[in-house]
C-alpha positions as a printed NumPy array, in Angstrom:
array([[-40.911,  -3.397, -32.783],
       [-42.615,  -1.576, -30.12 ],
       [-46.011,  -2.095, -30.062],
       [-48.599,   0.805, -30.108],
       [-49.125,   0.97 , -26.47 ],
       [-45.542,   1.646, -25.457],
       [-45.232,   4.068, -28.012],
       [-48.076,   5.673, -26.601],
       [-46.383,   5.37 , -23.355],
       [-43.273,   6.883, -25.01 ],
       [-44.824,  10.072, -26.63 ],
       [-46.921,  10.802, -23.177],
       [-43.622,  10.74 , -21.127],
       [-42.081,  12.627, -23.759],
       [-44.984,  15.239, -23.341],
       [-44.958,  15.055, -20.033],
       [-41.247,  16.035, -19.537],
       [-41.436,  19.875, -19.874],
       [-44.257,  20.054, -17.097],
       [-42.25 ,  17.699, -14.625],
       [-38.943,  20.148, -15.3  ],
       [-40.843,  23.322, -14.25 ],
       [-42.723,  21.161, -11.231],
       [-38.937,  20.14 , -10.383],
       [-37.975,  23.767, -10.521],
       [-40.789,  24.944,  -8.788],
       [-40.131,  22.686,  -5.83 ],
       [-36.383,  23.602,  -5.708],
       [-37.14 ,  27.405,  -5.359],
       [-39.835,  26.392,  -3.041],
       [-37.054,  24.89 ,  -0.77 ],
       [-34.411,  27.226,  -0.975],
       [-36.729,  29.789,   0.451],
       [-36.494,  27.388,   3.432],
       [-33.012,  27.401,   3.583],
       [-30.858,  29.604,   6.297],
       [-27.504,  30.495,   5.258],
       [-24.736,  31.432,   8.026],
       [-23.448,  35.121,   8.605],
       [-20.193,  35.653,   6.848],
       [-18.968,  35.935,  10.509],
       [-19.926,  32.294,  11.741],
       [-18.478,  31.274,   7.837],
       [-15.458,  32.726,   8.906],
       [-15.168,  30.83 ,  12.504],
       [-15.702,  27.827,  11.646],
       [-13.05 ,  28.093,   8.615],
       [-10.349,  28.627,  10.993],
       [-11.334,  26.328,  13.196],
       [-10.785,  23.706,  10.649],
       [ -7.551,  25.342,   9.315],
       [ -6.083,  25.365,  12.638],
       [ -6.997,  21.726,  13.271],
       [ -5.679,  20.493,  10.065],
       [ -2.27 ,  22.371,  11.325],
       [ -2.491,  20.442,  14.205],
       [ -3.234,  17.399,  13.161],
       [ -0.613,  17.428,  10.365],
       [  1.758,  18.456,  12.979],
       [  0.635,  15.412,  15.189],
       [  1.095,  12.856,  12.385],
       [  4.2  ,  14.35 ,  11.59 ],
       [  6.026,  14.027,  14.852],
       [  4.364,  10.126,  15.338],
       [  6.185,   9.069,  11.718],
       [  9.371,  11.024,  12.554],
       [  9.173,   8.87 ,  16.053],
       [  8.178,   5.306,  14.31 ],
       [ 10.779,   5.587,  11.279],
       [ 13.453,   6.476,  13.961],
       [ 12.373,   3.597,  16.085],
       [ 12.594,   1.241,  12.718],
       [ 16.236,   2.725,  11.817],
       [ 17.363,   2.016,  15.063],
       [ 15.795,  -1.273,  15.185],
       [ 17.2  ,  -2.067,  11.841],
       [ 20.53 ,  -0.615,  12.456],
       [ 20.597,  -2.591,  15.92 ],
       [ 19.674,  -5.817,  14.114],
       [ 21.965,  -5.413,  10.769],
       [ 25.118,  -4.872,  13.45 ],
       [ 24.607,  -7.911,  15.299]])
């Protein structure tokens, strides 16, 4: 069973909960006012760079995969006919 001291500590914690939530919310609002958001043009530019980069890496890995699979296929074909 919880002692009177532990019950008092739990009660104090529960009573202070709304004030802590309010303080947290105010801190979040204060920090969000300091945030500088990127302009729409900047977001569009970086998004375009990311999309192009993804396609280039995809093409590169497709070519590497094609080369490795063809090499392995030729090697296995060569070794199976010996």
